[in-house]
N, C-alpha and C positions, 0 to 999 in steps of 0.2 A: 585603425580597425583591421581585424584579421579575417582571413577567409577560412571557413571550415571545409576541408576536403577529406575524403575517406581515409587517405593515408595518415592523417593526423591521429586517428583513433588509437592505434597501437603505440604511437610515440608520445602522446600527451599524457602528462601526469595531472592530478587534481589541480595543483597550483597553476597549471597552464591555462585553466579555464576561468580563474578568478580575476575579477577587476578588469575585464576586457569586454568589448563588444565584438561579436563575430557576424559576418555576413555568411549566409548559407544558401546552398543550391535550392533549398525548399522555398526560397523567396522571402524568408523572414530574417530579422536580425535577432541573434540570440545573445542574452546577457544574464549574468547572475550577480547579485549584490553581496554575496559572501566574500569577505576580504581575506580570511585566513582559515586554513584547515591543517591541523597537526594531528597525525595518526602515527604514534610511535611509543615506544616504552618511555615512561617518565614524562609524558606530555603535560601532565598537570603542573609540573614545576615551571612550565613556560607561561602560566597564567599571568604573572605580573608583566612579563614582556608583551603579551598580547594586549593587556589593558592599557599599558603605556603607549603602545603603537596606535591604538584606537582612541586615545585621549579620554579614557574613562577613569573616574576617581571614586565615585560613590556607587556601591554595588548593592542590589537587592537580590539575595540568593534564595532560590526556591528549590525545595527537595521534599521527599517524603521520608518516613522513618527508615525505609530500606536503602534508598539511594544516599541518604545522608551518611549512613554507616559505611556504605560501599565506597563513596568518594567525596561526599559533601563536606564532611569534617576536614578532610585533607585539603580540599579547595579553600574552605574558610580559613584554615591556618596559614596557607600559602599567601592568600590575599591580604589578610590582616598583618601577617608577619612582614609584608613588604610596604606597609604604610598606607594601604587603601582603607577607606571607610566602608563598613559592611553591616547590613542588617539582614535578617533572614526570616523565612517562614518555612516550617517543616510540617507538612500535612500528616495527620495521624488518622489512620483508618484501620478497622479490623479486617476489612476485605480490600480488594483492589481499589485504587483511586479511580474514579470515573470523571471524565472531563465534562461535567454537566453544569447546570445553572448554580447548584450549591457550591461546587468547587470554584467556579468563577467568582461567586460572591465572596467566598472566604479569601480569595486572592485580593480582591479589591479592599476588603476590610483591613487586611494586614499590610497592604502595599506601602512602601517607603517612598513618599512623595518627592523627596529630593534626589532619588536615584537617577543616575544618568545611564545605567545599564542594568538589565535583568540577567542574572546568571542562573540558568536552569541546570540542575544536576539530576539526570535521569535518562529515561529513554522515551517510549512512545507517548504516554499520557502527559507527562510533564513537558515534553517538547511541544506537543500540540497546544497545551494550555498556555505556555509562555509565548509561543509563536502568535497565538491569537491576542493575548494581552499586550504583546509588543506592538501589534497593529493598532489595537484600540487606544492604547495609552501614548502612542507615538514615542515609545522608548525602545531603543535597540536591545537585542538580547544575544547572549552567547550560550551555547549548549555544551555542557560537559557530559559526554555520553557514558553511561554506566553499563551498557550492554550492546553488542552488535545484533540487535533484535529486530530492527525494522528500517525501512528506507525513507522515512519522513524527516530525517535530520536536516536535509538541505532543501526540502520541497517548500513550495510557497503556500500550499493548502494546509488547513488545520482541521483534523477530524474531531468533532465534538458530538456529544449526545444531547441534542436540544429537543425538548418535549418527547423524550424517549426515542427519537429517530436519529440514527447515525447520519450526521450531516457534515459535509466538507464546506468550510467557510474560509474567508480570506484571512491570511496571516502574513507575517513578515519572515523572510528567511533570516537565519542568524547571521550576525556579523562575523562570527568565528565558530568553528566546530573543533572541540578538543576531544580526541579519542586516545586515551591513555591505554595502550595495549596491556599494561600490567593490571589495570582495572578491568578492561573488557574480557580478558581471558579468565578472570575469576567470576564472571557472571554465571548464574545458574545455567546448566547445560540446556534446559528447556528454552531459555532465551536465546542461546547461541543457535540452537536448532530452529528457533522461530525466525531468526535473521536469515539463516540459510534457506528455510522454506519460502521466505519472502523473495529471495533471489531466484529460486527455482520457479516461482510463479511468473517470472518475466517471460518464460517460454510462452505461456498462455496469454499474458497481457499484450505482448507485441503482436501475437497472431490476431488477437481481437482488434487491436488498433488497425491492422491491415484490413480486417473485415469491414471496419467502419469506413475506411477509405473507399473500398470497393463497392459497398452497398449505398452509402450516403454521401459519397464525395467528400468525406471528412478530411480536414487537414491532417497531413502525415509527413514526418520528416525522416528521411532515410538515414541521415547522419546521426540523429538522436537515437534512433532505433539501434544503429550500429554501436553507439556508445554503451548502451545497456547490454547488448549481447556480448560485447568484448569483456565487460566487467563480469558478466555471468560465466564466461569461459574461464577467466582467471580463478573465480571461486570454485568451479568444478575441478580445476587442476590440483587444488590443495584441500579439497573437501575432507578427505580421510584424516587430515590432521586436526580437525575441529574437536573430536572427542578427547584427544590428548591435549587440547588447548595450546597447540603449537603456535608460536608467534606469527609465522608467515601465514598460516591458515586464517588466524584471527584478523590479521592486518588486511589480507586480501578480501575477506568478508566485509569488514568495516569500510574499506575503500569502495567496494562494489556498491554497498548500500548508499554511501555518500554520493558517488557518481550518478547513481540512479536518481537521487534527489535533485542533483544538478540538472539532469535530463528533464525532470519535471519543471524545474524553474525555466529552462530554455523554451519549453512549449507553453508554459503558463497553466498547465493542468496535469493531472495524474495519469494521462493516457499511456505514457511510456512504461508505467509501473503497475497499473491496476486494471484488471479486466474481470471476466466472469469468475475467476478463482477468488478474487477479492469480494465480489458481490455476494457470493455464497457464504464467505466468511462473515461479512457484515450481517447477513440474514440470520445466521446462527447466533451471533452476538446479540442481536436484537431479541430473539426469542428467549435466550437465556437471561437477558436483562429483565424482560417482562416477568419471568418466573423467579427472579431473584436468585438465579443459579450462576455459578462461576464458569464461564466458557474457557476452553483451552486457549493458550496464547494465540494471538491473531496469526502470526507468521507460520506457526505449526499447522493451523487449519489451512492456510493458503497453500502450503506445500502439499498437503493431502488433497486439497481441492484441485490441484494441478493434475494429479493422477486422474481424478474424476472428469475434468474438462477435456483432457487429452483422449480419454476413452470416448467421450461424446463426439469429439472431432473425428476420431477414427470411424465411429459408426456412421456419421453423416457422410464422410468421404466415400464410404462404400455403398451409399444409397443411390438410387436413380430416380429423383423426384419427377413426377408427372404433373404438368401444369394444371390439368383438369381436376385431378385428385386434390392438389394443394388448394386450388381456388374453392373447391367444394368444402374443404375443412375450414377455410377462412370465412366462408359465408355462414357457417354454423356456430361461430363464436357467440357465446351466451354472456352478454355483458352483465346481466343480473347475477348470474352464478359467480362470475369473476368478482363483482363488487362484494357479494356475500363472503366469498373466500378471503378477500383482502381484509374485510372487517374482522373476520374470525381470527386470522393469523396475525395481522399487524396491530390489532386492538387499538390502543390510544394513538398509535402512529398512523392508523389507516387513513384519516382525512388527508394527511400530507402525501401519502402514496397515491391516493385517488386523484388529488389535485395535479400531481406531477404527470400522471398518465393522461389525464384529460387535457392539460395545458399543452403537452407535447404531441398529443394525438398518437401515442405509441401503439395503441390497440385499434386505431382507425382502420376500417376495412379498405378504404381507398389507398391509404399509405402502405398498407400491408401488400395489397395487390401490386402496387408500383414496385415495391422492393422485390417481391417474388418473381416478377417478370424479368427484372434485371438479373437476379440470381440464376434462374433456370436458363436464361439465354446465354449465360456465361458459366455454366455449371462446371465444365472441365477446369477452368481457371480457379473456381472456388474450391473444388475438390483437391486440386494441387496445393493450394494454400493451406488447407486443413491438414495436409500430410507433412507440412514443413516442421512441425513440432516433433520432439522425441515421442516414441511409442509410450503409452501409459505404463507398460511394464518396465521400461527403462527408467522412468521417473520413480516408480516404486522401488526399484533396486538402488537408485542413488540415495533416496531417503533412508532406506533400510540400513545402508552402510554407515550412516551417522547416528543411528538409533532413533530416528524420528518416526512418528506413528504412520503406519501404512494400512491400517484398517480402522473401521469405526470403533471397534472395541478398544484398540490402543489409543485412539483419539479421544475416547470417552464422550462421543456424541451419539444420541439415539437415532435410529434409522428413520423414524417418522419426521424428525426435524430436517434431516438432510434431504429426504425426498420432497418435502414441502419446499425446501430451498431450491432444489433443481427446477421446480415449476414456477416458483414465485420470486426468486432472488433477482430476476431481471427487472422486477418492478421498482427496486430501490434506487436505480440510476437510469438516466435516459440514454446512456451510451450503448451502441450496438456491440453485441458480443456473440459468442457461439450459442449462448442460451437463446438469444433473440432469433438467431438464424434457425435453430431447431424448431422454435415456436412458429416462425414464419412459414416453415415447410410443413407444419402440422405434425411433426415427429417428436416434439418434446415430451408429451404425456406418455407416448409409447416407450420412449427410451427410459424415462424415469421408472415406469412399471417394470421394464426389463431389468434395470439395475437393482430395483428393490428385491426382485426374486432371485437374482444370481450374483451380480457384481458385488453387492455389499455383504454377501454371505461368505466371500473369500477370506 
């Protein structure tokens, strides 16, 4: 067993974390069950070597029409050409593949019962789907990435749409991750920008994680946080090479996304990678799904939302909350209006949202008062934490340099949806974030109104 110390962060490569147990100063033992990660040019050609190493012979390959064309056919030929048995299912959709009950059912109907490994060829949806099916069927899986578009390749959680509600469920981490840089750099630029936006979102996610520790004594690991921030730093250093699809920039991005996933496996949840910026993205995705509209790529929204959340942090850090005024606003909370708004916005998903909030007591007056007293008693410390993230204009400039959306018009999301999201995105998860902090202090509605009239018109 190895000891994780801060000095390891800059020295360790991905392979150094695999197949080991680590003791950590946070008091926990960290481990990840991934056995192999290959991120290099021509990585797909090493598939037979990986299958032999892991003692797999019968493959069930899963792709959609786009990912099969991008890499699936090449993977299939390499596997069959080296004597392995393979059967496949390629999803056909006119619109984006959604990881819902229908997609899961189609998987089960077409599943190869004799398979000893599932090989997923794709990115977000296909990875989440096969991660979940691997868990349910007790069959290991390997992911062949087709785009450096998100950080879920190595994570344990699986994001599915169940009863129209974006839900994180249990899944299995892949036994191996294959990131062929020759394939990754040919991904659509929007997907590359999405991956970069997902990494930029770590500024917000880590800050929210620290907030959760300060407000609710939530578990927090300084080493895992450092892993994520070190990966983010490397991505920032080569960011301008992404638009030209430079090998180093693409490799750094993919490695950063995988390391972030390993960080999530270390903690057993998505706290190191997902906070308010992701919750707002999930809200927009749900609203667009209800209206049968196609939302912008998840990571692209996450990047833009980081601008938004860092603006909110800046506004909060400049405030001077008064305990009497805050408690007065807390006592005026109208549960009936909140319930009506949740039903109007979340529609068929509203019962799940209401149950989550009632079960966790998120809007409870007593719990809110308890949080508020701790926050205001330690306000200087909270204000200092909120200032740790880059200024929102700095995030805007970073995204602008790689051609990512920096306005609602460029993002193609309407203002009403984003404003509703600022006020109600905190309802989709029980985790403490800057949105919950703004609400606790009675400032969330005011900041949302202010941003509607000025910030989102820039």
